Residue frames as a rotation matrix with the C-alpha (Angstrom) as fourth column:
THR 1
0.333 -0.455 0.826 51.18
-0.007 -0.877 -0.480 1.48
0.943 0.153 -0.295 157.11
SER 2
0.640 -0.182 -0.746 53.52
0.764 0.257 0.592 1.77
0.084 -0.949 0.304 160.06
VAL 3
0.573 -0.508 0.643 55.55
-0.329 -0.861 -0.387 4.51
0.750 0.010 -0.661 161.69
VAL 4
0.751 -0.383 -0.538 58.61
0.634 0.645 0.427 3.36
0.184 -0.662 0.727 163.60
PRO 5
0.849 -0.516 -0.111 61.36
-0.416 -0.784 0.461 5.28
-0.325 -0.346 -0.880 165.45
THR 6
0.713 -0.701 -0.035 64.91
0.493 0.535 -0.686 4.97
0.499 0.472 0.727 164.16
GLN 7
-0.234 -0.969 0.072 68.22
0.535 -0.191 -0.823 5.58
0.812 -0.154 0.563 165.91
PRO 8
0.780 0.554 0.291 66.73
0.071 -0.540 0.839 6.61
0.622 -0.633 -0.460 169.27
ASN 9
0.938 -0.330 0.109 69.08
-0.197 -0.248 0.949 8.11
-0.286 -0.911 -0.297 171.88
ASN 10
0.573 -0.798 0.188 72.16
0.728 0.390 -0.564 7.82
0.377 0.460 0.804 169.72
PRO 11
0.442 -0.377 -0.814 74.90
0.669 -0.466 0.579 9.64
-0.597 -0.801 0.046 171.69
ILE 12
-0.662 -0.733 0.158 76.44
0.661 -0.470 0.585 11.32
-0.354 0.492 0.796 168.62
TYR 13
-0.244 0.668 0.703 73.12
0.611 -0.457 0.646 13.02
0.753 0.587 -0.297 167.91
GLN 14
-0.887 -0.043 -0.459 71.95
0.401 -0.563 -0.723 16.13
-0.227 -0.825 0.517 169.73
ASN 15
0.210 0.973 0.101 68.59
0.974 -0.199 -0.106 17.76
-0.083 0.121 -0.989 170.22
VAL 16
-0.875 -0.458 -0.155 68.92
0.426 -0.882 0.203 21.19
-0.230 0.112 0.967 168.67
ALA 17
0.047 0.957 -0.286 65.89
0.580 -0.259 -0.773 23.45
-0.814 -0.129 -0.567 168.88
VAL 18
-0.894 -0.315 -0.319 65.54
-0.087 -0.575 0.813 24.56
-0.440 0.755 0.487 165.27
SER 19
0.269 0.947 0.176 62.65
0.221 0.117 -0.968 25.31
-0.937 0.299 -0.178 162.96
PRO 20
-0.656 -0.752 0.064 64.14
0.218 -0.108 0.970 24.93
-0.722 0.651 0.235 159.48
PHE 21
-0.438 0.550 0.711 60.88
0.895 0.193 0.402 25.22
0.084 0.812 -0.577 157.55
PRO 22
-0.995 0.084 0.044 59.54
-0.086 -0.996 -0.035 28.70
0.041 -0.039 0.998 156.68
THR 23
-0.145 0.989 -0.010 56.05
-0.941 -0.135 0.311 27.20
0.306 0.055 0.950 156.29
ALA 24
0.031 0.241 0.970 54.28
-0.685 0.711 -0.155 24.15
-0.728 -0.660 0.188 157.61
VAL 25
0.343 0.020 -0.939 55.48
-0.791 0.545 -0.277 21.20
0.507 0.838 0.202 155.55
GLY 26
-0.723 -0.673 0.157 56.54
-0.666 0.618 -0.417 17.67
0.183 -0.407 -0.895 156.31
GLN 27
-0.823 0.379 -0.423 54.82
0.356 0.925 0.135 14.62
0.442 -0.040 -0.896 157.71
GLY 28
-0.078 0.906 -0.416 51.18
0.994 0.103 0.039 15.42
0.078 -0.410 -0.909 158.34
ASN 29
0.234 0.100 0.967 51.83
0.355 -0.935 0.011 19.12
0.905 0.341 -0.255 157.69
VAL 30
0.986 -0.008 -0.167 53.48
0.159 -0.263 0.952 19.39
-0.051 -0.965 -0.258 161.09
VAL 31
0.403 -0.890 0.213 56.83
-0.211 -0.317 -0.925 21.11
0.891 0.328 -0.315 161.49
PRO 32
0.728 -0.208 -0.653 58.91
0.666 0.440 0.602 19.49
0.163 -0.873 0.459 164.24
LEU 33
0.869 -0.495 0.003 61.28
-0.468 -0.818 0.334 21.82
-0.163 -0.292 -0.942 166.04
ASP 34
-0.304 -0.953 -0.014 63.83
-0.920 0.290 0.264 19.03
-0.247 0.093 -0.965 165.81
PRO 35
0.234 0.459 -0.857 63.19
-0.716 0.678 0.168 15.82
0.658 0.574 0.487 163.83
ARG 36
-0.541 -0.476 -0.694 65.09
0.077 0.793 -0.604 13.76
0.838 -0.380 -0.392 166.42
ALA 37
-0.953 0.199 0.229 63.29
-0.273 -0.237 -0.932 15.28
-0.131 -0.951 0.281 169.39
ASN 38
-0.065 0.990 -0.123 60.00
-0.944 -0.101 -0.315 14.54
-0.324 0.096 0.941 167.64
ASN 39
0.201 0.010 0.979 60.98
-0.075 0.997 0.005 10.88
-0.977 -0.075 0.201 167.11
HIS 40
-0.739 -0.472 -0.480 62.83
-0.566 0.050 0.823 9.99
-0.364 0.880 -0.304 163.95
PHE 41
0.311 0.886 0.344 60.32
-0.458 0.456 -0.763 8.47
-0.833 0.080 0.548 161.62
ALA 42
-0.898 -0.373 -0.235 60.47
-0.389 0.418 0.821 5.84
-0.208 0.828 -0.520 158.94
LYS 43
0.040 0.994 0.100 57.06
-0.604 0.104 -0.790 5.41
-0.796 -0.029 0.605 157.35
VAL 44
-0.931 -0.364 0.026 56.61
-0.235 0.651 0.722 2.29
-0.280 0.666 -0.691 155.23
ASP 45
0.232 0.967 -0.102 53.67
-0.743 0.109 -0.660 1.60
-0.628 0.229 0.744 152.92
ALA 46
-0.786 -0.583 -0.204 53.81
-0.593 0.620 0.514 -1.86
-0.174 0.525 -0.833 151.37
GLN 47
0.524 0.849 0.060 51.63
-0.777 0.506 -0.375 -4.37
-0.349 0.150 0.925 149.55
PHE 48
-0.647 -0.762 0.001 52.85
-0.730 0.620 0.289 -7.95
-0.221 0.186 -0.957 149.15
TYR 49
0.528 0.845 -0.083 51.13
-0.813 0.475 -0.337 -10.70
-0.245 0.246 0.938 147.17
THR 50
-0.690 -0.716 0.109 52.10
-0.655 0.681 0.328 -14.36
-0.309 0.155 -0.939 146.83
GLY 51
0.495 0.862 -0.109 50.58
-0.836 0.439 -0.330 -17.34
-0.236 0.254 0.938 145.07
GLN 52
-0.681 -0.683 0.264 51.23
-0.592 0.725 0.350 -21.03
-0.431 0.082 -0.899 144.42
LEU 53
0.529 0.765 -0.366 49.77
-0.846 0.441 -0.302 -23.56
-0.070 0.469 0.880 141.97
LYS 54
-0.576 -0.723 0.381 50.65
-0.695 0.679 0.238 -27.25
-0.430 -0.127 -0.894 142.10
GLN 55
0.545 0.719 -0.431 49.68
-0.839 0.473 -0.271 -30.18
0.009 0.509 0.861 139.89
GLU 56
-0.017 -0.489 0.872 50.58
-0.357 0.818 0.451 -33.84
-0.934 -0.304 -0.188 140.36
ILE 57
0.505 0.081 -0.859 51.82
-0.859 0.139 -0.492 -35.47
0.079 0.987 0.140 137.14
GLY 58
0.471 -0.299 -0.830 52.56
-0.096 0.918 -0.386 -39.20
0.877 0.261 0.404 137.24
ASP 59
0.449 -0.412 -0.793 55.38
0.857 0.448 0.253 -39.78
0.250 -0.794 0.555 139.73
GLY 60
-0.690 -0.721 -0.069 56.14
0.716 -0.666 -0.209 -36.10
0.104 -0.193 0.976 140.02
ALA 61
0.419 0.795 -0.438 54.66
0.810 -0.545 -0.216 -32.65
-0.411 -0.265 -0.872 140.48
ILE 62
-0.468 -0.468 0.749 54.89
0.720 -0.693 0.017 -29.32
0.512 0.547 0.662 138.74
GLN 63
0.347 0.595 -0.725 54.29
0.886 -0.460 0.047 -26.07
-0.306 -0.659 -0.687 140.59
LEU 64
-0.060 -0.261 0.963 54.29
0.564 -0.805 -0.183 -22.35
0.824 0.532 0.196 139.91
LEU 65
0.094 -0.010 -0.996 55.34
0.939 -0.332 0.092 -19.88
-0.332 -0.943 -0.022 142.61
GLY 66
-0.103 -0.106 0.989 54.83
0.639 -0.769 -0.016 -16.15
0.762 0.630 0.147 142.24
SER 67
0.088 0.132 -0.987 55.15
0.896 -0.444 0.020 -12.97
-0.436 -0.886 -0.158 144.27
HIS 68
-0.038 -0.071 0.997 54.71
0.605 -0.796 -0.033 -9.24
0.795 0.602 0.073 143.72
ARG 69
0.084 -0.022 -0.996 55.63
0.937 -0.339 0.087 -6.40
-0.340 -0.940 -0.008 146.09
VAL 70
0.102 -0.037 0.994 55.09
0.461 -0.884 -0.080 -2.65
0.882 0.466 -0.074 145.90
TYR 71
0.424 0.020 -0.906 56.42
0.897 -0.148 0.416 -0.39
-0.125 -0.989 -0.080 148.64
LYS 72
0.242 -0.399 0.884 57.53
0.208 -0.869 -0.450 3.14
0.948 0.293 -0.127 149.46
ILE 73
0.167 -0.326 -0.930 59.51
0.985 0.095 0.144 4.52
0.042 -0.941 0.337 152.38
ARG 74
0.478 -0.081 0.875 59.64
0.018 -0.995 -0.102 8.03
0.878 0.065 -0.474 153.81
SER 75
0.461 -0.385 -0.800 62.32
0.881 0.306 0.360 8.67
0.107 -0.871 0.480 156.42
ALA 76
0.534 -0.335 0.776 63.91
-0.143 -0.941 -0.308 11.65
0.833 0.053 -0.550 158.14
LEU 77
0.639 -0.372 -0.673 66.73
0.767 0.365 0.527 11.87
0.050 -0.854 0.519 160.64
THR 78
0.913 -0.408 -0.009 69.08
-0.399 -0.897 0.190 14.38
-0.086 -0.169 -0.982 162.13
LEU 79
0.488 -0.858 -0.163 72.80
0.463 0.412 -0.785 14.23
0.740 0.307 0.598 161.47
PRO 80
-0.114 -0.590 -0.800 75.59
0.981 -0.195 0.004 15.43
-0.158 -0.784 0.601 163.78
PRO 81
0.419 0.487 -0.766 75.12
0.506 -0.826 -0.249 19.16
-0.754 -0.283 -0.593 164.49
GLN 82
-0.387 -0.628 -0.675 77.62
-0.206 -0.655 0.728 20.34
-0.899 0.421 0.124 161.89
PHE 83
-0.963 0.002 0.269 75.67
0.248 0.395 0.885 18.60
-0.105 0.919 -0.380 159.11
GLY 84
-0.589 0.806 -0.063 71.98
-0.808 -0.584 0.074 19.18
0.022 0.094 0.995 159.87
TYR 85
-0.156 0.634 0.757 69.27
-0.271 0.710 -0.650 16.72
-0.950 -0.306 0.061 158.88
THR 86
-0.878 -0.212 -0.430 68.28
-0.470 0.210 0.857 14.59
-0.092 0.955 -0.284 155.89
PHE 87
0.358 0.920 0.161 65.22
-0.694 0.378 -0.613 13.16
-0.625 0.108 0.773 154.14
GLN 88
-0.776 -0.600 -0.196 66.00
-0.595 0.592 0.544 9.76
-0.210 0.538 -0.816 152.66
ASP 89
0.128 0.972 0.195 63.01
-0.651 0.231 -0.723 8.38
-0.749 -0.035 0.662 150.79
LYS 90
-0.942 -0.178 0.285 62.15
0.099 0.663 0.742 5.54
-0.321 0.727 -0.607 148.44
PRO 91
-0.513 0.794 -0.325 59.12
-0.724 -0.604 -0.333 6.99
-0.461 0.064 0.885 146.66
PHE 92
0.625 0.735 -0.263 58.32
-0.761 0.497 -0.418 4.01
-0.177 0.461 0.869 144.44
ASN 93
-0.608 -0.794 0.020 59.70
-0.780 0.601 0.174 0.48
-0.150 0.090 -0.985 144.44
LYS 94
0.596 0.793 0.127 58.40
-0.747 0.606 -0.275 -2.81
-0.295 0.069 0.953 143.10
ASP 95
-0.650 -0.746 -0.145 59.60
-0.745 0.587 0.318 -6.33
-0.152 0.315 -0.937 142.42
THR 96
0.582 0.805 -0.111 58.10
-0.801 0.545 -0.247 -9.43
-0.138 0.233 0.963 140.82
SER 97
-0.633 -0.768 0.097 59.28
-0.735 0.635 0.237 -13.04
-0.244 0.079 -0.967 140.86
LEU 98
0.633 0.748 -0.200 58.03
-0.773 0.596 -0.217 -16.20
-0.043 0.292 0.955 139.17
GLU 99
-0.568 -0.804 0.175 59.40
-0.787 0.593 0.170 -19.74
-0.240 -0.041 -0.970 139.51
LEU 100
0.589 0.667 -0.456 58.32
-0.773 0.630 -0.077 -22.89
0.236 0.398 0.887 137.68
GLN 101
-0.418 -0.739 0.528 59.47
-0.867 0.499 0.012 -26.18
-0.273 -0.453 -0.849 139.24
TYR 102
0.602 0.531 -0.597 59.25
-0.606 0.790 0.091 -29.86
0.520 0.307 0.797 138.36
ASN 103
-0.493 -0.688 0.532 60.32
-0.863 0.462 -0.202 -32.69
-0.107 -0.559 -0.822 140.66
GLY 104
0.635 0.764 0.118 59.63
-0.736 0.644 -0.208 -36.30
-0.235 0.045 0.971 139.87
LYS 105
-0.290 -0.650 0.702 60.77
-0.319 0.758 0.569 -39.77
-0.902 -0.058 -0.427 138.87
LEU 106
0.378 0.339 -0.862 61.01
-0.923 0.064 -0.379 -41.27
-0.073 0.938 0.337 135.38
PHE 107
-0.088 -0.403 -0.911 61.65
-0.585 0.761 -0.281 -44.75
0.806 0.509 -0.303 133.98
ALA 108
0.566 0.470 -0.677 59.94
0.202 0.718 0.666 -46.58
0.799 -0.514 0.312 136.87
GLY 109
0.994 -0.107 0.006 61.88
-0.041 -0.327 0.944 -44.60
-0.099 -0.939 -0.330 139.46
ALA 110
0.440 -0.889 0.125 65.30
0.895 0.446 0.024 -45.15
-0.077 0.101 0.992 137.94
LEU 111
-0.510 -0.603 0.613 65.79
0.678 -0.721 -0.146 -41.43
0.530 0.341 0.776 137.24
ASP 112
0.204 0.489 -0.848 65.12
0.842 -0.529 -0.102 -38.58
-0.499 -0.693 -0.520 139.67
VAL 113
-0.304 -0.233 0.924 64.58
0.795 -0.597 0.111 -35.27
0.525 0.768 0.367 137.89
ALA 114
0.212 0.338 -0.917 64.54
0.690 -0.717 -0.105 -31.69
-0.693 -0.610 -0.385 139.22
ALA 115
-0.576 -0.348 0.740 64.07
0.794 -0.452 0.406 -28.86
0.193 0.821 0.537 136.73
GLY 116
0.345 0.743 -0.573 62.79
0.804 -0.549 -0.228 -25.33
-0.484 -0.382 -0.787 136.70
ALA 117
-0.260 -0.347 0.901 62.92
0.714 -0.697 -0.063 -21.74
0.650 0.627 0.429 135.51
TYR 118
0.056 0.166 -0.985 63.09
0.883 -0.468 -0.029 -18.48
-0.465 -0.868 -0.172 137.47
TYR 119
-0.096 -0.023 0.995 62.29
0.651 -0.758 0.045 -14.85
0.753 0.652 0.088 136.63
PHE 120
0.145 0.101 -0.984 62.89
0.892 -0.444 0.086 -11.74
-0.428 -0.890 -0.155 138.78
GLU 121
-0.172 -0.164 0.971 62.43
0.644 -0.765 -0.015 -8.03
0.746 0.623 0.237 138.01
GLU 122
0.183 0.140 -0.973 62.91
0.930 -0.346 0.126 -5.05
-0.319 -0.928 -0.194 140.33
ASP 123
0.083 -0.127 0.989 62.60
0.470 -0.870 -0.151 -1.27
0.879 0.477 -0.012 140.09
ILE 124
0.146 -0.135 -0.980 64.01
0.967 -0.188 0.170 1.01
-0.207 -0.973 0.103 142.79
GLU 125
0.218 -0.096 0.971 63.88
0.335 -0.927 -0.167 4.77
0.917 0.362 -0.170 143.20
GLU 126
0.150 -0.248 -0.957 65.73
0.982 -0.074 0.173 6.58
-0.114 -0.966 0.232 146.01
ALA 127
0.346 -0.028 0.938 65.75
0.287 -0.948 -0.134 10.31
0.893 0.316 -0.320 146.82
GLN 128
0.177 -0.368 -0.913 67.97
0.982 -0.002 0.191 11.97
-0.072 -0.930 0.361 149.42
ASN 129
0.304 -0.054 0.951 68.00
0.241 -0.962 -0.132 15.67
0.922 0.269 -0.279 150.36
THR 130
0.011 -0.430 -0.903 70.21
0.993 0.109 -0.040 17.05
0.116 -0.896 0.429 153.13
PHE 131
0.560 0.285 0.778 69.82
0.228 -0.956 0.186 20.43
0.796 0.073 -0.600 154.84
LEU 132
-0.750 -0.660 0.044 71.75
0.229 -0.321 -0.919 22.54
0.620 -0.679 0.392 157.31
TYR 133
-0.364 0.628 -0.687 69.88
0.912 0.093 -0.399 23.45
-0.187 -0.772 -0.607 160.48
SER 134
-0.730 0.088 -0.678 69.53
-0.076 -0.996 -0.047 26.95
-0.679 0.017 0.734 159.02
GLY 135
0.369 0.918 0.146 67.24
0.004 0.156 -0.988 25.43
-0.930 0.365 0.053 156.37
VAL 136
0.187 -0.386 -0.904 69.72
-0.937 -0.345 -0.046 25.78
-0.294 0.856 -0.426 153.47
GLN 137
0.958 0.165 0.234 69.83
-0.086 0.946 -0.313 22.68
-0.273 0.279 0.921 151.28
ARG 138
0.139 -0.989 -0.044 73.32
-0.694 -0.129 0.708 21.19
-0.706 -0.068 -0.705 150.92
THR 139
-0.883 -0.469 0.025 72.95
-0.323 0.644 0.694 18.00
-0.341 0.605 -0.720 148.86
SER 140
0.306 0.943 -0.129 70.47
-0.801 0.182 -0.571 16.39
-0.515 0.278 0.811 146.50
ARG 141
-0.807 -0.590 -0.018 70.63
-0.533 0.716 0.451 12.82
-0.253 0.374 -0.892 145.21
ASP 142
0.393 0.919 0.019 68.26
-0.785 0.346 -0.514 10.71
-0.479 0.187 0.858 143.07
LEU 143
-0.771 -0.629 0.099 68.90
-0.527 0.717 0.457 7.10
-0.359 0.300 -0.884 142.12
PHE 144
0.475 0.863 -0.171 66.90
-0.820 0.364 -0.441 4.96
-0.319 0.349 0.881 139.71
SER 145
-0.687 -0.726 0.027 67.75
-0.672 0.648 0.359 1.30
-0.278 0.228 -0.933 139.09
HIS 146
0.546 0.797 -0.260 66.23
-0.836 0.496 -0.235 -1.63
-0.058 0.345 0.937 137.19
THR 147
-0.592 -0.711 0.379 67.25
-0.702 0.686 0.192 -5.25
-0.397 -0.152 -0.905 137.72
LYS 148
0.586 0.727 -0.356 66.20
-0.810 0.540 -0.229 -8.30
0.026 0.423 0.906 135.70
SER 149
-0.578 -0.743 0.337 67.27
-0.749 0.647 0.143 -11.90
-0.325 -0.170 -0.930 136.24
THR 150
0.635 0.705 -0.316 66.26
-0.770 0.614 -0.175 -15.08
0.071 0.354 0.932 134.41
SER 151
-0.541 -0.815 0.206 67.56
-0.825 0.562 0.060 -18.60
-0.165 -0.138 -0.977 134.93
ALA 152
0.653 0.656 -0.378 66.82
-0.699 0.714 0.033 -22.22
0.292 0.243 0.925 134.13
TYR 153
-0.432 -0.800 0.416 68.19
-0.892 0.446 -0.069 -25.44
-0.130 -0.401 -0.907 135.56
ALA 154
0.691 0.574 -0.440 67.89
-0.594 0.797 0.107 -29.20
0.412 0.187 0.892 135.26
GLN 155
-0.426 -0.803 0.417 69.39
-0.905 0.377 -0.198 -32.01
0.002 -0.462 -0.887 137.31
GLY 156
0.620 0.615 -0.487 69.05
-0.616 0.766 0.184 -35.77
0.487 0.186 0.853 136.99
THR 157
-0.308 -0.671 0.675 70.20
-0.902 0.431 0.016 -38.65
-0.301 -0.604 -0.738 139.15
TRP 158
0.316 0.326 -0.891 70.35
-0.674 0.738 0.031 -42.11
0.668 0.590 0.453 137.58
HIS 159
0.286 -0.140 0.948 70.20
-0.816 0.482 0.318 -45.01
-0.502 -0.865 0.024 140.03
VAL 160
-0.168 -0.455 -0.874 72.49
-0.856 0.507 -0.099 -47.50
0.488 0.732 -0.475 138.32
ASN 161
-0.033 0.210 -0.977 72.24
0.335 0.924 0.187 -49.96
0.942 -0.321 -0.101 141.19
ASP 162
0.822 0.430 -0.374 71.95
0.462 -0.119 0.879 -49.92
0.333 -0.895 -0.296 144.99
ALA 163
0.330 -0.793 -0.512 75.57
0.759 -0.099 0.644 -48.85
-0.562 -0.601 0.569 145.33
LEU 164
-0.725 -0.677 0.130 75.99
0.588 -0.509 0.628 -46.45
-0.359 0.532 0.767 142.40
ASN 165
0.544 0.828 -0.138 74.20
0.638 -0.514 -0.574 -43.22
-0.546 0.224 -0.807 141.46
LEU 166
-0.567 -0.673 0.475 75.17
0.823 -0.432 0.368 -40.87
-0.043 0.600 0.799 138.64
THR 167
0.422 0.689 -0.590 74.17
0.658 -0.680 -0.324 -37.20
-0.624 -0.251 -0.740 138.89
ALA 168
-0.674 -0.567 0.474 74.47
0.738 -0.501 0.451 -34.48
-0.018 0.654 0.757 136.25
GLY 169
0.350 0.824 -0.447 73.00
0.760 -0.528 -0.379 -31.01
-0.548 -0.207 -0.811 135.94
LEU 170
-0.498 -0.414 0.762 72.96
0.774 -0.608 0.177 -27.77
0.390 0.678 0.623 133.98
ARG 171
0.265 0.581 -0.770 72.14
0.760 -0.617 -0.204 -24.19
-0.594 -0.530 -0.605 134.91
TYR 172
-0.373 -0.295 0.880 71.80
0.789 -0.600 0.134 -21.02
0.488 0.744 0.456 132.87
THR 173
0.229 0.399 -0.888 71.58
0.801 -0.596 -0.061 -17.50
-0.553 -0.697 -0.456 134.36
ASP 174
-0.303 -0.254 0.918 71.20
0.741 -0.669 0.060 -14.10
0.599 0.699 0.391 132.73
ASP 175
0.231 0.297 -0.926 71.39
0.862 -0.504 0.053 -11.03
-0.451 -0.811 -0.373 135.00
SER 176
-0.314 -0.326 0.892 71.20
0.684 -0.729 -0.025 -7.38
0.658 0.602 0.452 133.97
LYS 177
0.243 0.348 -0.905 71.11
0.873 -0.484 0.048 -4.14
-0.422 -0.803 -0.422 135.93
ARG 178
-0.198 -0.230 0.953 70.77
0.646 -0.762 -0.049 -0.53
0.737 0.606 0.299 134.81
ALA 179
0.234 0.241 -0.942 71.03
0.913 -0.387 0.127 2.53
-0.334 -0.890 -0.311 137.04
ARG 180
0.053 -0.204 0.978 70.97
0.476 -0.856 -0.204 6.32
0.878 0.476 0.051 136.79
LEU 181
0.090 -0.109 -0.990 72.28
0.972 -0.208 0.111 8.61
-0.218 -0.972 0.087 139.52
TYR 182
0.234 0.003 0.972 71.70
0.350 -0.933 -0.081 12.36
0.907 0.359 -0.219 139.72
ALA 183
0.372 -0.192 -0.908 73.64
0.924 -0.020 0.383 14.06
-0.091 -0.981 0.170 142.52
ALA 184
0.211 -0.294 0.932 74.52
0.274 -0.897 -0.345 17.63
0.938 0.329 -0.109 143.42
THR 185
-0.106 -0.271 -0.957 76.29
0.983 -0.172 -0.060 19.43
-0.149 -0.947 0.284 146.24
LEU 186
0.612 0.484 0.626 74.90
0.603 -0.797 0.027 22.95
0.512 0.361 -0.780 146.56
SER 187
-0.463 -0.789 0.403 76.86
0.346 -0.580 -0.738 26.04
0.816 -0.202 0.542 147.52
ALA 188
-0.683 0.133 -0.718 76.36
0.715 -0.074 -0.695 27.69
-0.146 -0.988 -0.045 150.90
THR 189
-0.806 0.371 -0.462 74.36
-0.318 -0.929 -0.191 30.45
-0.499 -0.007 0.866 149.21
THR 190
-0.759 0.558 -0.335 71.98
-0.170 0.328 0.929 28.15
0.628 0.763 -0.154 147.36
GLU 191
-0.620 0.593 0.514 68.59
-0.727 -0.187 -0.661 28.40
-0.296 -0.783 0.546 148.99
GLY 192
-0.660 0.450 -0.602 67.13
-0.004 0.799 0.601 24.94
0.751 0.399 -0.525 148.53
THR 193
-0.312 0.623 0.717 63.95
-0.934 -0.340 -0.111 24.38
0.175 -0.704 0.688 150.49
ALA 194
-0.846 0.064 0.529 62.51
-0.187 0.894 -0.406 21.41
-0.499 -0.443 -0.745 152.33
ALA 195
0.202 0.976 -0.075 59.23
-0.372 0.006 -0.928 21.97
-0.906 0.216 0.364 150.52
ALA 196
0.316 -0.159 -0.935 60.96
-0.946 0.020 -0.323 21.39
0.070 0.987 -0.144 147.18
ALA 197
-0.740 -0.671 -0.055 62.68
-0.658 0.738 -0.149 18.28
0.141 -0.075 -0.987 148.54
LEU 198
-0.629 0.570 0.528 59.42
-0.058 0.643 -0.763 16.79
-0.775 -0.511 -0.372 149.73
């Protein structure tokens, strides 16, 4: 877990002494008078796992590579004074990848072969809520997306003689992505609250 400042001392931003929350909410139940004056924050929680298996087979080797990541981001920043401030979070995100590879030689070294298969899957969720400095919510946006990719490839190089090599290969890829977006711009009289956004 880490907390890092973002956009420090940006000249288009101003410190405006405001207290937009009617009750104590926010990071650590502390209400900053001004999110920028209290250091913009971007809090990242992440777990990342990787693994590799390799096996020698004759004049070649086969290996499996894998990774899995889960992370979430909470961020807040002020906008130019006429806009207010925004929470832009990624509450839940994950991705997984697997790759199977073979590299080796066949027919007493006359043929070099490289082949493999790849799989990738990712889920992303984003939530953005923007407020005026008066505390009135102005916009709300939620995005959900799912990505999946699979591919396979094979390439061979035939050493005809010392002066001539023939190379041929094939690759197949299938990518898909689905997304849903929910967005709203609220009227000036709509009393959205930061507590609801968080």
